PDB file as gemmi writes it, atoms N, CA and C in Angstrom:
CRYST1    1.000    1.000    1.000  90.00  90.00  90.00 P 1                      
ATOM      1  N   UNK A   1       0.829  -1.174   0.000  1.00  0.00           N  
ATOM      2  CA  UNK A   1       0.000   0.000   0.000  1.00  0.00           C  
ATOM      3  C   UNK A   1       0.873   1.238   0.000  1.00  0.00           C  
ATOM      4  N   UNK A   2       0.567   2.157  -0.856  1.00  0.00           N  
ATOM      5  CA  UNK A   2       1.300   3.408  -0.891  1.00  0.00           C  
ATOM      6  C   UNK A   2       0.423   4.514  -0.339  1.00  0.00           C  
ATOM      7  N   UNK A   3       1.066   5.527   0.170  1.00  0.00           N  
ATOM      8  CA  UNK A   3       0.321   6.658   0.684  1.00  0.00           C  
ATOM      9  C   UNK A   3       1.247   7.640   1.358  1.00  0.00           C  
ATOM     10  N   UNK A   4       0.677   8.746   1.730  1.00  0.00           N  
ATOM     11  CA  UNK A   4       1.441   9.795   2.382  1.00  0.00           C  
ATOM     12  C   UNK A   4       1.358   9.644   3.890  1.00  0.00           C  
ATOM     13  N   UNK A   5       2.405  10.148   4.566  1.00  0.00           N  
ATOM     14  CA  UNK A   5       2.473  10.110   6.021  1.00  0.00           C  
ATOM     15  C   UNK A   5       2.518  11.542   6.540  1.00  0.00           C  
ATOM     16  N   UNK A   6       1.722  11.801   7.586  1.00  0.00           N  
ATOM     17  CA  UNK A   6       1.719  13.110   8.242  1.00  0.00           C  
ATOM     18  C   UNK A   6       2.122  12.934   9.701  1.00  0.00           C  
ATOM     19  N   UNK A   7       2.949  13.843  10.164  1.00  0.00           N  
ATOM     20  CA  UNK A   7       3.349  13.873  11.565  1.00  0.00           C  
ATOM     21  C   UNK A   7       2.734  15.129  12.173  1.00  0.00           C  
ATOM     22  N   UNK A   8       2.045  14.972  13.297  1.00  0.00           N  
ATOM     23  CA  UNK A   8       1.239  16.041  13.869  1.00  0.00           C  
ATOM     24  C   UNK A   8       1.545  16.178  15.352  1.00  0.00           C  
ATOM     25  N   UNK A   9       2.112  17.323  15.740  1.00  0.00           N  
ATOM     26  CA  UNK A   9       2.443  17.550  17.153  1.00  0.00           C  
ATOM     27  C   UNK A   9       3.185  18.853  17.329  1.00  0.00           C  
ATOM     28  N   UNK A  10       3.807  19.013  18.469  1.00  0.00           N  
ATOM     29  CA  UNK A  10       4.583  20.226  18.740  1.00  0.00           C  
ATOM     30  C   UNK A  10       5.808  20.259  17.828  1.00  0.00           C  
ATOM     31  N   UNK A  11       6.431  21.426  17.738  1.00  0.00           N  
ATOM     32  CA  UNK A  11       7.606  21.580  16.879  1.00  0.00           C  
ATOM     33  C   UNK A  11       8.713  20.607  17.280  1.00  0.00           C  
ATOM     34  N   UNK A  12       8.905  20.389  18.576  1.00  0.00           N  
ATOM     35  CA  UNK A  12       9.930  19.452  19.056  1.00  0.00           C  
ATOM     36  C   UNK A  12       9.621  18.018  18.629  1.00  0.00           C  
ATOM     37  N   UNK A  13       8.339  17.676  18.560  1.00  0.00           N  
ATOM     38  CA  UNK A  13       7.940  16.330  18.179  1.00  0.00           C  
ATOM     39  C   UNK A  13       8.138  16.080  16.686  1.00  0.00           C  
ATOM     40  N   UNK A  14       7.754  17.034  15.856  1.00  0.00           N  
ATOM     41  CA  UNK A  14       7.799  16.815  14.406  1.00  0.00           C  
ATOM     42  C   UNK A  14       9.184  17.008  13.796  1.00  0.00           C  
ATOM     43  N   UNK A  15      10.051  17.767  14.453  1.00  0.00           N  
ATOM     44  CA  UNK A  15      11.366  18.104  13.887  1.00  0.00           C  
ATOM     45  C   UNK A  15      12.184  16.881  13.453  1.00  0.00           C  
ATOM     46  N   UNK A  16      12.339  15.845  14.263  1.00  0.00           N  
ATOM     47  CA  UNK A  16      13.136  14.693  13.810  1.00  0.00           C  
ATOM     48  C   UNK A  16      12.557  13.992  12.577  1.00  0.00           C  
ATOM     49  N   UNK A  17      11.244  14.020  12.432  1.00  0.00           N  
ATOM     50  CA  UNK A  17      10.602  13.364  11.304  1.00  0.00           C  
ATOM     51  C   UNK A  17      10.800  14.113   9.989  1.00  0.00           C  
ATOM     52  N   UNK A  18      11.059  15.416  10.080  1.00  0.00           N  
ATOM     53  CA  UNK A  18      11.225  16.204   8.859  1.00  0.00           C  
ATOM     54  C   UNK A  18      12.431  15.731   8.048  1.00  0.00           C  
ATOM     55  N   UNK A  19      13.429  15.173   8.727  1.00  0.00           N  
ATOM     56  CA  UNK A  19      14.612  14.646   8.040  1.00  0.00           C  
ATOM     57  C   UNK A  19      14.270  13.405   7.206  1.00  0.00           C  
ATOM     58  N   UNK A  20      13.163  12.756   7.522  1.00  0.00           N  
ATOM     59  CA  UNK A  20      12.747  11.558   6.790  1.00  0.00           C  
ATOM     60  C   UNK A  20      11.943  11.894   5.540  1.00  0.00           C  
ATOM     61  N   UNK A  21      11.612  13.158   5.367  1.00  0.00           N  
ATOM     62  CA  UNK A  21      10.884  13.578   4.183  1.00  0.00           C  
ATOM     63  C   UNK A  21       9.376  13.427   4.277  1.00  0.00           C  
ATOM     64  N   UNK A  22       8.859  13.211   5.479  1.00  0.00           N  
ATOM     65  CA  UNK A  22       7.408  13.130   5.631  1.00  0.00           C  
ATOM     66  C   UNK A  22       6.853  14.523   5.905  1.00  0.00           C  
ATOM     67  N   UNK A  23       5.576  14.689   5.690  1.00  0.00           N  
ATOM     68  CA  UNK A  23       4.939  15.983   5.908  1.00  0.00           C  
ATOM     69  C   UNK A  23       4.715  16.202   7.399  1.00  0.00           C  
ATOM     70  N   UNK A  24       5.215  17.310   7.897  1.00  0.00           N  
ATOM     71  CA  UNK A  24       5.132  17.619   9.322  1.00  0.00           C  
ATOM     72  C   UNK A  24       4.217  18.807   9.558  1.00  0.00           C  
ATOM     73  N   UNK A  25       3.410  18.691  10.589  1.00  0.00           N  
ATOM     74  CA  UNK A  25       2.459  19.734  10.952  1.00  0.00           C  
ATOM     75  C   UNK A  25       2.684  20.127  12.415  1.00  0.00           C  
ATOM     76  N   UNK A  26       3.581  21.086  12.644  1.00  0.00           N  
ATOM     77  CA  UNK A  26       3.786  21.534  14.027  1.00  0.00           C  
ATOM     78  C   UNK A  26       2.644  22.442  14.478  1.00  0.00           C  
ATOM     79  N   UNK A  27       2.251  22.288  15.741  1.00  0.00           N  
ATOM     80  CA  UNK A  27       1.191  23.117  16.320  1.00  0.00           C  
ATOM     81  C   UNK A  27       1.559  23.488  17.753  1.00  0.00           C  
ATOM     82  N   UNK A  28       0.943  24.559  18.232  1.00  0.00           N  
ATOM     83  CA  UNK A  28       1.048  24.895  19.649  1.00  0.00           C  
ATOM     84  C   UNK A  28      -0.017  24.067  20.370  1.00  0.00           C  
ATOM     85  N   UNK A  29      -0.217  24.290  21.639  1.00  0.00           N  
ATOM     86  CA  UNK A  29      -1.235  23.524  22.361  1.00  0.00           C  
ATOM     87  C   UNK A  29      -2.588  24.227  22.358  1.00  0.00           C  
ATOM     88  N   UNK A  30      -2.801  25.151  21.437  1.00  0.00           N  
ATOM     89  CA  UNK A  30      -4.065  25.848  21.280  1.00  0.00           C  
ATOM     90  C   UNK A  30      -5.066  24.918  20.600  1.00  0.00           C  
ATOM     91  N   UNK A  31      -6.191  24.659  21.262  1.00  0.00           N  
ATOM     92  CA  UNK A  31      -7.165  23.687  20.759  1.00  0.00           C  
ATOM     93  C   UNK A  31      -7.726  24.063  19.390  1.00  0.00           C  
ATOM     94  N   UNK A  32      -7.976  25.339  19.159  1.00  0.00           N  
ATOM     95  CA  UNK A  32      -8.521  25.760  17.864  1.00  0.00           C  
ATOM     96  C   UNK A  32      -7.520  25.519  16.737  1.00  0.00           C  
ATOM     97  N   UNK A  33      -6.237  25.812  17.007  1.00  0.00           N  
ATOM     98  CA  UNK A  33      -5.189  25.572  16.004  1.00  0.00           C  
ATOM     99  C   UNK A  33      -5.050  24.080  15.715  1.00  0.00           C  
ATOM    100  N   UNK A  34      -5.120  23.275  16.758  1.00  0.00           N  
ATOM    101  CA  UNK A  34      -4.990  21.826  16.600  1.00  0.00           C  
ATOM    102  C   UNK A  34      -6.134  21.286  15.741  1.00  0.00           C  
ATOM    103  N   UNK A  35      -7.359  21.704  16.020  1.00  0.00           N  
ATOM    104  CA  UNK A  35      -8.516  21.245  15.239  1.00  0.00           C  
ATOM    105  C   UNK A  35      -8.409  21.685  13.784  1.00  0.00           C  
ATOM    106  N   UNK A  36      -7.974  22.929  13.549  1.00  0.00           N  
ATOM    107  CA  UNK A  36      -7.842  23.434  12.182  1.00  0.00           C  
ATOM    108  C   UNK A  36      -6.801  22.644  11.395  1.00  0.00           C  
ATOM    109  N   UNK A  37      -5.653  22.362  12.018  1.00  0.00           N  
ATOM    110  CA  UNK A  37      -4.609  21.577  11.330  1.00  0.00           C  
ATOM    111  C   UNK A  37      -5.067  20.142  11.116  1.00  0.00           C  
ATOM    112  N   UNK A  38      -5.807  19.570  12.069  1.00  0.00           N  
ATOM    113  CA  UNK A  38      -6.312  18.208  11.913  1.00  0.00           C  
ATOM    114  C   UNK A  38      -7.257  18.136  10.714  1.00  0.00           C  
ATOM    115  N   UNK A  39      -8.106  19.132  10.564  1.00  0.00           N  
ATOM    116  CA  UNK A  39      -9.008  19.169   9.409  1.00  0.00           C  
ATOM    117  C   UNK A  39      -8.238  19.297   8.101  1.00  0.00           C  
ATOM    118  N   UNK A  40      -7.159  20.082   8.119  1.00  0.00           N  
ATOM    119  CA  UNK A  40      -6.311  20.225   6.932  1.00  0.00           C  
ATOM    120  C   UNK A  40      -5.650  18.890   6.577  1.00  0.00           C  
ATOM    121  N   UNK A  41      -5.166  18.186   7.591  1.00  0.00           N  
ATOM    122  CA  UNK A  41      -4.523  16.887   7.367  1.00  0.00           C  
ATOM    123  C   UNK A  41      -5.522  15.902   6.753  1.00  0.00           C  
ATOM    124  N   UNK A  42      -6.738  15.865   7.265  1.00  0.00           N  
ATOM    125  CA  UNK A  42      -7.768  14.972   6.732  1.00  0.00           C  
ATOM    126  C   UNK A  42      -8.057  15.313   5.272  1.00  0.00           C  
ATOM    127  N   UNK A  43      -8.123  16.592   4.963  1.00  0.00           N  
ATOM    128  CA  UNK A  43      -8.414  17.020   3.585  1.00  0.00           C  
ATOM    129  C   UNK A  43      -7.311  16.615   2.611  1.00  0.00           C  
ATOM    130  N   UNK A  44      -6.080  16.449   3.120  1.00  0.00           N  
ATOM    131  CA  UNK A  44      -4.942  16.093   2.268  1.00  0.00           C  
ATOM    132  C   UNK A  44      -4.865  14.600   1.957  1.00  0.00           C  
ATOM    133  N   UNK A  45      -5.749  13.796   2.522  1.00  0.00           N  
ATOM    134  CA  UNK A  45      -5.847  12.354   2.216  1.00  0.00           C  
ATOM    135  C   UNK A  45      -4.573  11.572   2.552  1.00  0.00           C  
ATOM    136  N   UNK A  46      -4.111  11.671   3.790  1.00  0.00           N  
ATOM    137  CA  UNK A  46      -2.950  10.901   4.241  1.00  0.00           C  
ATOM    138  C   UNK A  46      -3.365   9.469   4.567  1.00  0.00           C  
ATOM    139  N   UNK A  47      -2.451   8.534   4.387  1.00  0.00           N  
ATOM    140  CA  UNK A  47      -2.705   7.138   4.731  1.00  0.00           C  
ATOM    141  C   UNK A  47      -2.384   6.860   6.193  1.00  0.00           C  
ATOM    142  N   UNK A  48      -1.355   7.520   6.709  1.00  0.00           N  
ATOM    143  CA  UNK A  48      -0.932   7.346   8.094  1.00  0.00           C  
ATOM    144  C   UNK A  48      -0.747   8.716   8.726  1.00  0.00           C  
ATOM    145  N   UNK A  49      -1.368   8.910   9.879  1.00  0.00           N  
ATOM    146  CA  UNK A  49      -1.234  10.157  10.622  1.00  0.00           C  
ATOM    147  C   UNK A  49      -0.708   9.803  12.007  1.00  0.00           C  
ATOM    148  N   UNK A  50       0.506  10.272  12.306  1.00  0.00           N  
ATOM    149  CA  UNK A  50       1.117  10.026  13.608  1.00  0.00           C  
ATOM    150  C   UNK A  50       0.920  11.286  14.440  1.00  0.00           C  
ATOM    151  N   UNK A  51       0.283  11.116  15.608  1.00  0.00           N  
ATOM    152  CA  UNK A  51      -0.110  12.243  16.453  1.00  0.00           C  
ATOM    153  C   UNK A  51       0.587  12.139  17.805  1.00  0.00           C  
ATOM    154  N   UNK A  52       1.162  13.244  18.263  1.00  0.00           N  
ATOM    155  CA  UNK A  52       1.765  13.286  19.598  1.00  0.00           C  
ATOM    156  C   UNK A  52       0.662  13.208  20.648  1.00  0.00           C  
ATOM    157  N   UNK A  53       0.894  12.423  21.684  1.00  0.00           N  
ATOM    158  CA  UNK A  53      -0.125  12.194  22.708  1.00  0.00           C  
ATOM    159  C   UNK A  53      -0.600  13.484  23.384  1.00  0.00           C  
ATOM    160  N   UNK A  54       0.300  14.446  23.564  1.00  0.00           N  
ATOM    161  CA  UNK A  54      -0.094  15.661  24.289  1.00  0.00           C  
ATOM    162  C   UNK A  54      -1.119  16.504  23.534  1.00  0.00           C  
ATOM    163  N   UNK A  55      -1.221  16.374  22.215  1.00  0.00           N  
ATOM    164  CA  UNK A  55      -2.236  17.127  21.469  1.00  0.00           C  
ATOM    165  C   UNK A  55      -3.398  16.248  21.021  1.00  0.00           C  
ATOM    166  N   UNK A  56      -3.279  14.946  21.211  1.00  0.00           N  
ATOM    167  CA  UNK A  56      -4.305  14.009  20.733  1.00  0.00           C  
ATOM    168  C   UNK A  56      -5.694  14.279  21.296  1.00  0.00           C  
ATOM    169  N   UNK A  57      -5.847  14.602  22.584  1.00  0.00           N  
ATOM    170  CA  UNK A  57      -7.211  14.862  23.072  1.00  0.00           C  
ATOM    171  C   UNK A  57      -7.892  16.022  22.335  1.00  0.00           C  
ATOM    172  N   UNK A  58      -7.157  17.067  22.016  1.00  0.00           N  
ATOM    173  CA  UNK A  58      -7.739  18.201  21.288  1.00  0.00           C  
ATOM    174  C   UNK A  58      -8.029  17.840  19.837  1.00  0.00           C  
ATOM    175  N   UNK A  59      -7.243  16.958  19.257  1.00  0.00           N  
ATOM    176  CA  UNK A  59      -7.434  16.551  17.863  1.00  0.00           C  
ATOM    177  C   UNK A  59      -8.459  15.433  17.720  1.00  0.00           C  
ATOM    178  N   UNK A  60      -8.832  14.823  18.834  1.00  0.00           N  
ATOM    179  CA  UNK A  60      -9.722  13.659  18.794  1.00  0.00           C  
ATOM    180  C   UNK A  60     -11.092  13.982  18.183  1.00  0.00           C  
ATOM    181  N   UNK A  61     -11.577  15.188  18.388  1.00  0.00           N  
ATOM    182  CA  UNK A  61     -12.876  15.570  17.823  1.00  0.00           C  
ATOM    183  C   UNK A  61     -12.871  15.419  16.305  1.00  0.00           C  
ATOM    184  N   UNK A  62     -11.744  15.746  15.667  1.00  0.00           N  
ATOM    185  CA  UNK A  62     -11.633  15.651  14.211  1.00  0.00           C  
ATOM    186  C   UNK A  62     -11.150  14.268  13.785  1.00  0.00           C  
ATOM    187  N   UNK A  63     -10.095  13.766  14.428  1.00  0.00           N  
ATOM    188  CA  UNK A  63      -9.475  12.508  14.003  1.00  0.00           C  
ATOM    189  C   UNK A  63     -10.176  11.273  14.554  1.00  0.00           C  
ATOM    190  N   UNK A  64     -10.953  11.431  15.619  1.00  0.00           N  
ATOM    191  CA  UNK A  64     -11.605  10.293  16.266  1.00  0.00           C  
ATOM    192  C   UNK A  64     -12.566   9.539  15.371  1.00  0.00           C  
ATOM    193  N   UNK A  65     -13.117  10.202  14.378  1.00  0.00           N  
ATOM    194  CA  UNK A  65     -14.059   9.543  13.475  1.00  0.00           C  
ATOM    195  C   UNK A  65     -13.402   8.496  12.580  1.00  0.00           C  
ATOM    196  N   UNK A  66     -12.064   8.490  12.546  1.00  0.00           N  
ATOM    197  CA  UNK A  66     -11.337   7.551  11.695  1.00  0.00           C  
ATOM    198  C   UNK A  66     -10.754   6.372  12.458  1.00  0.00           C  
ATOM    199  N   UNK A  67     -11.076   6.255  13.753  1.00  0.00           N  
ATOM    200  CA  UNK A  67     -10.514   5.192  14.590  1.00  0.00           C  
ATOM    201  C   UNK A  67     -10.853   3.806  14.060  1.00  0.00           C  
ATOM    202  N   UNK A  68     -12.045   3.636  13.541  1.00  0.00           N  
ATOM    203  CA  UNK A  68     -12.450   2.309  13.081  1.00  0.00           C  
ATOM    204  C   UNK A  68     -12.243   2.101  11.583  1.00  0.00           C  
ATOM    205  N   UNK A  69     -11.563   3.018  10.942  1.00  0.00           N  
ATOM    206  CA  UNK A  69     -11.319   2.903   9.498  1.00  0.00           C  
ATOM    207  C   UNK A  69      -9.860   2.553   9.232  1.00  0.00           C  
ATOM    208  N   UNK A  70      -9.627   1.875   8.126  1.00  0.00           N  
ATOM    209  CA  UNK A  70      -8.260   1.476   7.771  1.00  0.00           C  
ATOM    210  C   UNK A  70      -7.442   2.661   7.282  1.00  0.00           C  
ATOM    211  N   UNK A  71      -8.078   3.564   6.558  1.00  0.00           N  
ATOM    212  CA  UNK A  71      -7.365   4.719   6.011  1.00  0.00           C  
ATOM    213  C   UNK A  71      -8.177   5.957   6.300  1.00  0.00           C  
ATOM    214  N   UNK A  72      -7.608   6.956   6.907  1.00  0.00           N  
ATOM    215  CA  UNK A  72      -6.234   6.994   7.374  1.00  0.00           C  
ATOM    216  C   UNK A  72      -6.082   6.256   8.703  1.00  0.00           C  
ATOM    217  N   UNK A  73      -4.937   5.664   8.897  1.00  0.00           N  
ATOM    218  CA  UNK A  73      -4.597   5.041  10.164  1.00  0.00           C  
ATOM    219  C   UNK A  73      -4.052   6.155  11.065  1.00  0.00           C  
ATOM    220  N   UNK A  74      -4.714   6.393  12.178  1.00  0.00           N  
ATOM    221  CA  UNK A  74      -4.298   7.435  13.111  1.00  0.00           C  
ATOM    222  C   UNK A  74      -3.615   6.753  14.284  1.00  0.00           C  
ATOM    223  N   UNK A  75      -2.318   7.024  14.440  1.00  0.00           N  
ATOM    224  CA  UNK A  75      -1.519   6.407  15.488  1.00  0.00           C  
ATOM    225  C   UNK A  75      -1.075   7.473  16.477  1.00  0.00           C  
ATOM    226  N   UNK A  76      -1.495   7.330  17.718  1.00  0.00           N  
ATOM    227  CA  UNK A  76      -1.117   8.263  18.776  1.00  0.00           C  
ATOM    228  C   UNK A  76       0.088   7.685  19.501  1.00  0.00           C  
ATOM    229  N   UNK A  77       1.144   8.487  19.623  1.00  0.00           N  
ATOM    230  CA  UNK A  77       2.362   8.021  20.291  1.00  0.00           C  
ATOM    231  C   UNK A  77       2.729   8.962  21.433  1.00  0.00           C  
ATOM    232  N   UNK A  78       3.295   8.417  22.519  1.00  0.00           N  
ATOM    233  CA  UNK A  78       3.717   9.275  23.631  1.00  0.00           C  
ATOM    234  C   UNK A  78       4.890  10.146  23.221  1.00  0.00           C  
ATOM    235  N   UNK A  79       5.034  11.268  23.920  1.00  0.00           N  
ATOM    236  CA  UNK A  79       6.150  12.169  23.642  1.00  0.00           C  
ATOM    237  C   UNK A  79       6.904  12.406  24.942  1.00  0.00           C  
ATOM    238  N   UNK A  80       7.491  13.563  25.135  1.00  0.00           N  
ATOM    239  CA  UNK A  80       8.339  13.820  26.297  1.00  0.00           C  
ATOM    240  C   UNK A  80       7.572  14.043  27.583  1.00  0.00           C  
ATOM    241  N   UNK A  81       6.294  14.402  27.483  1.00  0.00           N  
ATOM    242  CA  UNK A  81       5.515  14.592  28.695  1.00  0.00           C  
ATOM    243  C   UNK A  81       5.081  13.234  29.232  1.00  0.00           C  
ATOM    244  N   UNK A  82       4.682  13.200  30.488  1.00  0.00           N  
ATOM    245  CA  UNK A  82       4.235  11.952  31.080  1.00  0.00           C  
ATOM    246  C   UNK A  82       2.968  11.470  30.383  1.00  0.00           C  
ATOM    247  N   UNK A  83       2.928  10.208  30.080  1.00  0.00           N  
ATOM    248  CA  UNK A  83       1.788   9.641  29.369  1.00  0.00           C  
ATOM    249  C   UNK A  83       0.529   9.743  30.212  1.00  0.00           C  
ATOM    250  N   UNK A  84      -0.556  10.134  29.577  1.00  0.00           N  
ATOM    251  CA  UNK A  84      -1.864  10.213  30.236  1.00  0.00           C  
ATOM    252  C   UNK A  84      -2.713   8.992  29.903  1.00  0.00           C  
ATOM    253  N   UNK A  85      -2.152   8.040  29.162  1.00  0.00           N  
ATOM    254  CA  UNK A  85      -2.870   6.835  28.807  1.00  0.00           C  
ATOM    255  C   UNK A  85      -3.611   6.915  27.483  1.00  0.00           C  
ATOM    256  N   UNK A  86      -3.629   8.082  26.857  1.00  0.00           N  
ATOM    257  CA  UNK A  86      -4.346   8.255  25.597  1.00  0.00           C  
ATOM    258  C   UNK A  86      -3.698   7.427  24.485  1.00  0.00           C  
ATOM    259  N   UNK A  87      -2.368   7.366  24.465  1.00  0.00           N  
ATOM    260  CA  UNK A  87      -1.663   6.608  23.420  1.00  0.00           C  
ATOM    261  C   UNK A  87      -1.937   5.107  23.549  1.00  0.00           C  
ATOM    262  N   UNK A  88      -1.883   4.587  24.761  1.00  0.00           N  
ATOM    263  CA  UNK A  88      -2.131   3.160  24.980  1.00  0.00           C  
ATOM    264  C   UNK A  88      -3.574   2.809  24.612  1.00  0.00           C  
ATOM    265  N   UNK A  89      -4.510   3.664  24.997  1.00  0.00           N  
ATOM    266  CA  UNK A  89      -5.913   3.424  24.675  1.00  0.00           C  
ATOM    267  C   UNK A  89      -6.130   3.408  23.162  1.00  0.00           C  
ATOM    268  N   UNK A  90      -5.508   4.367  22.471  1.00  0.00           N  
ATOM    269  CA  UNK A  90      -5.631   4.450  21.021  1.00  0.00           C  
ATOM    270  C   UNK A  90      -5.008   3.231  20.347  1.00  0.00           C  
ATOM    271  N   UNK A  91      -3.819   2.851  20.783  1.00  0.00           N  
ATOM    272  CA  UNK A  91      -3.145   1.683  20.218  1.00  0.00           C  
ATOM    273  C   UNK A  91      -3.950   0.409  20.482  1.00  0.00           C  
ATOM    274  N   UNK A  92      -4.535   0.311  21.660  1.00  0.00           N  
ATOM    275  CA  UNK A  92      -5.351  -0.849  21.997  1.00  0.00           C  
ATOM    276  C   UNK A  92      -6.524  -0.988  21.038  1.00  0.00           C  
ATOM    277  N   UNK A  93      -7.173   0.144  20.708  1.00  0.00           N  
ATOM    278  CA  UNK A  93      -8.298   0.110  19.766  1.00  0.00           C  
ATOM    279  C   UNK A  93      -7.841  -0.318  18.379  1.00  0.00           C  
ATOM    280  N   UNK A  94      -6.682   0.211  17.940  1.00  0.00           N  
ATOM    281  CA  UNK A  94      -6.168  -0.174  16.625  1.00  0.00           C  
ATOM    282  C   UNK A  94      -5.841  -1.663  16.560  1.00  0.00           C  
ATOM    283  N   UNK A  95      -5.207  -2.169  17.617  1.00  0.00           N  
ATOM    284  CA  UNK A  95      -4.851  -3.586  17.639  1.00  0.00           C  
ATOM    285  C   UNK A  95      -6.088  -4.482  17.694  1.00  0.00           C  
ATOM    286  N   UNK A  96      -7.128  -4.026  18.388  1.00  0.00           N  
ATOM    287  CA  UNK A  96      -8.356  -4.822  18.440  1.00  0.00           C  
ATOM    288  C   UNK A  96      -9.010  -4.882  17.063  1.00  0.00           C  
ATOM    289  N   UNK A  97      -8.977  -3.773  16.337  1.00  0.00           N  
ATOM    290  CA  UNK A  97      -9.526  -3.772  14.982  1.00  0.00           C  
ATOM    291  C   UNK A  97      -8.719  -4.710  14.084  1.00  0.00           C  
ATOM    292  N   UNK A  98      -7.400  -4.674  14.229  1.00  0.00           N  
ATOM    293  CA  UNK A  98      -6.527  -5.477  13.365  1.00  0.00           C  
ATOM    294  C   UNK A  98      -6.577  -6.964  13.688  1.00  0.00           C  
ATOM    295  N   UNK A  99      -6.670  -7.307  14.982  1.00  0.00           N  
ATOM    296  CA  UNK A  99      -6.574  -8.715  15.374  1.00  0.00           C  
ATOM    297  C   UNK A  99      -7.897  -9.333  15.824  1.00  0.00           C  
ATOM    298  N   UNK A 100      -8.831  -8.483  16.222  1.00  0.00           N  
ATOM    299  CA  UNK A 100     -10.103  -8.993  16.725  1.00  0.00           C  
ATOM    300  C   UNK A 100     -10.101  -9.278  18.205  1.00  0.00           C  
ATOM    301  N   UNK A 101      -8.959  -9.112  18.858  1.00  0.00           N  
ATOM    302  CA  UNK A 101      -8.899  -9.325  20.320  1.00  0.00           C  
ATOM    303  C   UNK A 101      -8.225  -8.116  20.977  1.00  0.00           C  
ATOM    304  N   UNK A 102      -8.477  -7.970  22.255  1.00  0.00           N  
ATOM    305  CA  UNK A 102      -7.903  -6.863  23.001  1.00  0.00           C  
ATOM    306  C   UNK A 102      -6.560  -7.287  23.606  1.00  0.00           C  
ATOM    307  N   UNK A 103      -5.505  -7.147  22.833  1.00  0.00           N  
ATOM    308  CA  UNK A 103      -4.169  -7.590  23.232  1.00  0.00           C  
ATOM    309  C   UNK A 103      -3.657  -6.822  24.447  1.00  0.00           C  
ATOM    310  N   UNK A 104      -3.945  -5.542  24.525  1.00  0.00           N  
ATOM    311  CA  UNK A 104      -3.429  -4.691  25.609  1.00  0.00           C  
ATOM    312  C   UNK A 104      -4.400  -4.545  26.768  1.00  0.00           C  
ATOM    313  N   UNK A 105      -5.284  -5.495  26.938  1.00  0.00           N  
ATOM    314  CA  UNK A 105      -6.328  -5.435  27.967  1.00  0.00           C  
ATOM    315  C   UNK A 105      -5.756  -5.224  29.350  1.00  0.00           C  
ATOM    316  N   UNK A 106      -4.638  -5.846  29.669  1.00  0.00           N  
ATOM    317  CA  UNK A 106      -4.091  -5.791  31.027  1.00  0.00           C  
ATOM    318  C   UNK A 106      -2.967  -4.792  31.194  1.00  0.00           C  
ATOM    319  N   UNK A 107      -2.733  -3.933  30.194  1.00  0.00           N  
ATOM    320  CA  UNK A 107      -1.633  -2.968  30.287  1.00  0.00           C  
ATOM    321  C   UNK A 107      -2.115  -1.722  30.961  1.00  0.00           C  
TER     322      UNK A 107                                                      
END                                                                             
């Protein structure tokens, strides 16, 4: 499968990915800015969207509708702040869709 990859998070989060040639969308922690960029990312038809955990709750209103869809695959990953559990919960849902079982049930 071919497709584009978007990295979505703070400037510190997206900076290392820019060297890989993927599209990076740095944002502040302003909820309105996060929602606007999330809508822009959706409009660009990315196959994989990697989201920093610290902005994921604000982006969930826009990106949450794609949790049960194969494309785009929205992957929430932890960053430098302490994990609030949003990344594990998101990954658990993705794995359940892919495998049919809740692999991370006890994590």
